[in-house]
C-alpha beads as a LAMMPS data file, in Angstrom:
LAMMPS data file: protein, C-alpha beads

61 atoms
60 bonds

1 atom types
1 bond types

-500.0 500.0 xlo xhi
-500.0 500.0 ylo yhi
-500.0 500.0 zlo zhi

Masses

1 110.0

Atoms # bond

1 1 1 -451.151 189.841 -375.474
2 1 1 -449.036 189.380 -378.592
3 1 1 -445.817 189.208 -376.546
4 1 1 -447.299 186.503 -374.351
5 1 1 -448.171 184.348 -377.382
6 1 1 -444.760 184.833 -379.010
7 1 1 -443.009 183.983 -375.728
8 1 1 -445.063 180.811 -375.298
9 1 1 -444.283 179.729 -378.875
10 1 1 -440.560 180.334 -378.345
11 1 1 -440.678 178.347 -375.121
12 1 1 -442.591 175.469 -376.726
13 1 1 -440.152 175.484 -379.644
14 1 1 -437.172 175.254 -377.304
15 1 1 -438.705 172.381 -375.355
16 1 1 -439.771 170.565 -378.527
17 1 1 -436.327 170.855 -380.074
18 1 1 -434.727 169.576 -376.885
19 1 1 -437.155 166.645 -376.817
20 1 1 -436.394 165.815 -380.452
21 1 1 -432.657 165.757 -379.749
22 1 1 -433.208 163.457 -376.767
23 1 1 -435.275 161.059 -378.910
24 1 1 -432.535 161.015 -381.574
25 1 1 -429.961 160.095 -378.892
26 1 1 -427.794 163.060 -379.791
27 1 1 -425.945 165.026 -377.149
28 1 1 -427.937 168.166 -376.555
29 1 1 -425.978 171.236 -375.472
30 1 1 -427.660 172.951 -372.581
31 1 1 -426.734 176.561 -373.361
32 1 1 -428.839 177.028 -376.549
33 1 1 -431.854 175.546 -374.782
34 1 1 -431.401 177.834 -371.799
35 1 1 -431.001 180.903 -374.018
36 1 1 -434.216 180.104 -375.925
37 1 1 -436.100 179.312 -372.719
38 1 1 -434.973 182.526 -371.020
39 1 1 -435.947 184.582 -374.085
40 1 1 -439.386 182.929 -374.119
41 1 1 -439.915 183.493 -370.417
42 1 1 -438.753 187.100 -370.792
43 1 1 -441.303 187.728 -373.554
44 1 1 -444.097 186.188 -371.487
45 1 1 -443.101 188.221 -368.437
46 1 1 -442.890 191.416 -370.479
47 1 1 -446.315 190.743 -371.968
48 1 1 -447.928 190.014 -368.609
49 1 1 -446.379 193.143 -367.121
50 1 1 -447.587 195.237 -370.049
51 1 1 -451.116 193.822 -369.819
52 1 1 -451.145 194.444 -366.080
53 1 1 -450.067 198.062 -366.585
54 1 1 -452.761 198.630 -369.228
55 1 1 -455.402 197.109 -366.964
56 1 1 -456.347 194.253 -369.270
57 1 1 -456.506 191.760 -366.400
58 1 1 -458.993 193.774 -364.308
59 1 1 -462.362 192.172 -363.619
60 1 1 -464.363 195.394 -363.611
61 1 1 -467.511 195.657 -365.658

Bonds

1 1 1 2
2 1 2 3
3 1 3 4
4 1 4 5
5 1 5 6
6 1 6 7
7 1 7 8
8 1 8 9
9 1 9 10
10 1 10 11
11 1 11 12
12 1 12 13
13 1 13 14
14 1 14 15
15 1 15 16
16 1 16 17
17 1 17 18
18 1 18 19
19 1 19 20
20 1 20 21
21 1 21 22
22 1 22 23
23 1 23 24
24 1 24 25
25 1 25 26
26 1 26 27
27 1 27 28
28 1 28 29
29 1 29 30
30 1 30 31
31 1 31 32
32 1 32 33
33 1 33 34
34 1 34 35
35 1 35 36
36 1 36 37
37 1 37 38
38 1 38 39
39 1 39 40
40 1 40 41
41 1 41 42
42 1 42 43
43 1 43 44
44 1 44 45
45 1 45 46
46 1 46 47
47 1 47 48
48 1 48 49
49 1 49 50
50 1 50 51
51 1 51 52
52 1 52 53
53 1 53 54
54 1 54 55
55 1 55 56
56 1 56 57
57 1 57 58
58 1 58 59
59 1 59 60
60 1 60 61
């Protein structure tokens, strides 16, 4: 679950930084945004896969 949260925060940070650069009318390079976004998505995917393997998402009582 921790990897999912970290990945979401990285992804939100990348999007927020990109939005701030757009509002400041500065040219935003695409590569740093894509690297941060891919790292965030990778962390979320790794966390979901790990939780699925551990059985955290099962609805058994």
